[in-house]
N, C-alpha and C positions, 0 to 999 in steps of 0.2 A: 604411574601405574597404567599398564596397558589394559584396554578393554577386553582383551582375550582372557584375562585372569579374573574378571568379575563374574561371579556366579549369582544367578538370579533364582530366588526361591519362588516358584510359581504357586506354591501353596498359600502364600500370604495374600494373593489376589482373590478377594471375595466379591460377592454380588454388589455390596455397597461401593467398593472401590471401582468396579466396572461402571456403575451408574454415575459416579462422580466424574470419571474420565469421559464418559459419553456426553455428559452434560457440558463439560468444558468445550468439546468440539462442536456439539450441536447447538448450544446456546451461548456463544461467546459474548463477552462484553463488547458492545459496539458503540462507537461515537456516532451519535445521531445528528449532530449539527456541526457545521464548520464556520462558526461565527468569525473567527480570527484568521481565516484563510485569505491570503492576499497574493495576487499574481502581479508581479512587477514586469514592466516592459523589458524584454531581453537586452542585455548589454552586449552589443555586437563586438566591440573591441575586446572586451574581457573574455568573451567566449572564444573568439579567434585566437587570442593570445594563449589561453589555457590549452585549447585543443591542438592548435598548429605548432606553437612554439614549445610549450612544455611537454606535450605528448606526441609531437611530430606526426600529426595526422595530415592527410592531404588537404591543402587549403581550398581547392575547388570543391571538394566534397563537403567540407565544413560550410562553405559559403552557400552551397545549394540547400543543404539541410537547415541552415540558419534562416534562409529566405522562406522556407516552408514553415518553420516555427513562427516567424513573424507574421506570415499571412494567416496563420490559424490562431493567433493570439486573441483576437476579438471573439472568435468562436468559443474558445475556452472560457473567457470571461463571461459570456452569455450563459454558457452551460452551467457554471457554478453559481451564478446569480439566480438562475432558475431553480437550482437544487436548494438554495437557501429559502426561496419563497414557497416551494412545494415539497416539504419533507414527506417522505413516505413512511408508512407505518411498518414496523418490523414485528414479525411473529415472535412472541416471547415464551410461548408454551408449546409443548409437543404432547403426544399421546403416551408418554412414558410416565410411570409413577416414580417421582423423585421424592 
C-alpha cells in the first residue's frame, strides 16, 4: 500500500496524545552507564582487507586514516574511562504537566 493512499484523521489527535508524543521526544529513555563498553585495538590487516579489497577504496587514504585512528585510540580509551567515573546527572522532569 502506498503512503499516498493513507488518510489521517486529525480529529483523533487530542491533548493527551500530544502530551504523550511530546514526552517521548523531550524525556526519552536514556542509558546512563556504559559498563560493558569495550574498545579493542584496531585490527589493521582486517580493516585494510575490508576497505581496500572488499570495497575497493584507495589504499593510501585508508592507511592514513587508519594511522589517525590508532594515534587517537588511547585518547578514546581515556575519554570513556572518565565518563564511567564521572556520570553526569540528567534532567528527568520538565515544566509540563504530564
